[in-house]
C-alpha positions as CSV (number, residue, x, y, z in Angstrom):
1,M,11.7,-15.8,7.3
2,S,9.2,-18.1,8.8
3,F,8.9,-21.0,6.3
4,T,11.5,-22.2,3.8
5,Y,11.2,-24.6,0.9
6,N,14.1,-26.1,-1.0
7,R,13.8,-26.8,-4.7
8,T,16.2,-27.4,-7.6
9,V,15.5,-25.6,-10.9
10,R,14.7,-28.1,-13.6
11,F,15.4,-27.8,-17.3
12,Q,11.6,-27.6,-17.9
13,D,11.5,-24.4,-15.8
14,T,13.8,-22.5,-18.2
15,D,13.3,-20.7,-21.4
16,A,15.3,-20.7,-24.7
17,A,17.9,-18.4,-23.1
18,G,18.5,-21.0,-20.4
19,V,17.1,-19.0,-17.5
20,V,13.9,-19.6,-15.4
21,Y,10.9,-18.5,-17.5
22,F,9.3,-15.5,-15.7
23,A,5.9,-17.2,-15.2
24,N,7.4,-20.3,-13.7
25,V,8.7,-18.3,-10.8
26,L,5.1,-17.8,-9.6
27,G,4.6,-21.6,-10.0
28,I,7.6,-22.2,-7.8
29,C,6.3,-19.8,-5.2
30,H,3.0,-21.6,-5.2
31,E,4.8,-24.8,-4.5
32,A,6.3,-23.2,-1.4
33,Y,2.8,-22.0,-0.4
34,E,1.4,-25.5,-0.7
35,E,4.3,-26.9,1.4
36,S,3.7,-24.3,4.0
37,L,0.0,-25.2,4.3
38,E,0.9,-28.9,4.5
39,A,3.5,-28.2,7.2
40,S,0.7,-26.6,9.2
41,S,-1.3,-29.8,9.0
42,I,-3.7,-28.4,6.4
43,N,-5.0,-31.3,4.2
44,L,-4.1,-30.1,0.7
45,K,-6.6,-32.4,-1.1
46,H,-9.5,-31.0,1.0
47,F,-8.1,-27.4,0.8
48,F,-7.9,-27.3,-3.0
49,T,-11.0,-29.3,-3.7
50,N,-13.3,-27.9,-0.9
51,P,-16.5,-27.0,-2.8
52,S,-17.5,-24.2,-0.4
53,V,-14.5,-21.9,-0.2
54,A,-11.6,-20.8,-2.4
55,F,-8.6,-18.5,-2.2
56,P,-7.9,-17.0,-5.7
57,I,-4.9,-14.9,-6.3
58,V,-6.1,-11.3,-7.1
59,H,-2.6,-9.8,-7.4
60,A,0.9,-11.1,-8.1
61,S,4.2,-9.5,-8.7
62,V,7.8,-10.6,-9.1
63,D,11.0,-8.6,-9.0
64,F,13.9,-10.4,-10.7
65,L,17.3,-9.5,-9.3
66,R,19.5,-12.1,-10.8
67,P,18.9,-15.0,-13.3
68,M,18.2,-18.5,-12.2
69,F,19.6,-21.5,-14.2
70,S,18.8,-25.2,-14.5
71,G,20.5,-27.0,-11.6
72,D,20.4,-24.0,-9.2
73,K,19.5,-24.9,-5.6
74,L,16.7,-22.6,-4.5
75,L,15.7,-21.7,-1.0
76,I,12.3,-20.1,-1.0
77,S,11.4,-18.2,2.2
78,L,7.8,-17.1,2.6
79,I,5.8,-15.0,5.1
80,P,2.0,-14.9,4.9
81,Q,0.2,-12.1,6.6
82,K,-3.5,-11.3,7.1
83,I,-4.4,-8.0,5.4
84,G,-8.1,-8.0,6.1
85,S,-10.9,-10.2,7.4
86,D,-11.2,-11.8,3.9
87,K,-7.7,-11.6,2.5
88,F,-4.0,-12.4,3.0
89,E,-0.7,-11.7,1.3
90,I,2.4,-13.9,1.0
91,T,5.8,-12.4,0.4
92,Y,8.5,-14.6,-1.0
93,E,12.3,-14.4,-1.2
94,I,14.1,-16.8,-3.6
95,I,17.7,-17.3,-2.7
96,V,20.6,-19.1,-4.5
97,A,23.9,-19.6,-2.7
98,E,22.9,-17.0,0.0
99,V,22.0,-14.4,-2.6
100,V,18.4,-13.1,-3.1
101,V,17.7,-13.6,-6.8
102,A,14.0,-12.7,-6.8
103,K,11.2,-11.4,-4.6
104,A,7.5,-12.0,-5.1
105,I,4.1,-11.2,-3.7
106,T,0.8,-13.0,-4.1
107,R,-2.4,-11.6,-2.6
108,H,-5.3,-13.9,-2.0
109,V,-9.0,-13.3,-1.3
110,C,-11.3,-15.7,0.4
111,I,-14.6,-16.3,-1.5
112,D,-17.7,-18.5,-1.3
113,V,-17.4,-20.7,-4.3
114,S,-21.1,-20.8,-5.1
115,S,-21.8,-17.1,-4.9
116,R,-18.3,-15.9,-5.8
117,S,-18.6,-13.3,-3.1
118,K,-16.0,-12.4,-0.5
119,Q,-16.2,-14.1,2.9
120,E,-14.2,-14.1,6.1
121,L,-11.1,-16.3,6.3
122,P,-11.8,-19.7,7.9
123,D,-10.2,-20.6,11.2
124,E,-7.6,-22.9,9.8
125,I,-6.2,-20.1,7.5
126,V,-6.3,-17.6,10.4
127,Q,-4.3,-20.1,12.5
128,W,-1.8,-20.7,9.6
129,L,-1.3,-16.9,9.3
130,E,-0.9,-16.4,13.0
131,T,1.6,-19.3,13.4
132,N,3.7,-18.1,10.5
133,R,3.6,-14.5,11.7
134,R,4.8,-15.5,15.2
135,D,7.6,-17.7,13.6
136,A,8.7,-14.8,11.4
137,E,8.8,-12.4,14.3
138,G,10.8,-14.9,16.3
139,A,13.3,-15.4,13.4
140,E,13.7,-11.6,13.0
141,R,14.4,-11.2,16.8
142,R,17.0,-14.0,16.6
143,K,18.6,-12.4,13.6
144,S,18.7,-9.0,15.2
145,R,20.5,-10.5,18.3
146,E,23.1,-12.1,16.0
147,V,23.9,-8.8,14.5
148,M,24.7,-7.2,17.9
């Protein structure tokens, strides 16, 4: 995977059964997304408060493979990829103790804020997508060499 984010599950993330509440998994994934943007030198304050462009999520899904509990140390790996001139998708793997416990996807579309119409992805996002794609491909090539 290209970008990883470490996070500890907090009590506030859990439900009455003591496991991470399903909706909070997407919040955790969004934290990883924000960290990835910041690691690529994208100014988060400007990115999320830019009055001319936005990147709303138009689709999200999570597959839960094992429960996550308060205190678990999470490793969230993400790979964003361009899926059109105006949209991108991020795939996430959430790992606890080297075991994948959940997989998620968020799909984002770029819109002009004032007209709410789709527009092409700006250069800084295209660059972020390209950098992460190259990093992911390099990691996969290294992983395949280790298997041999």
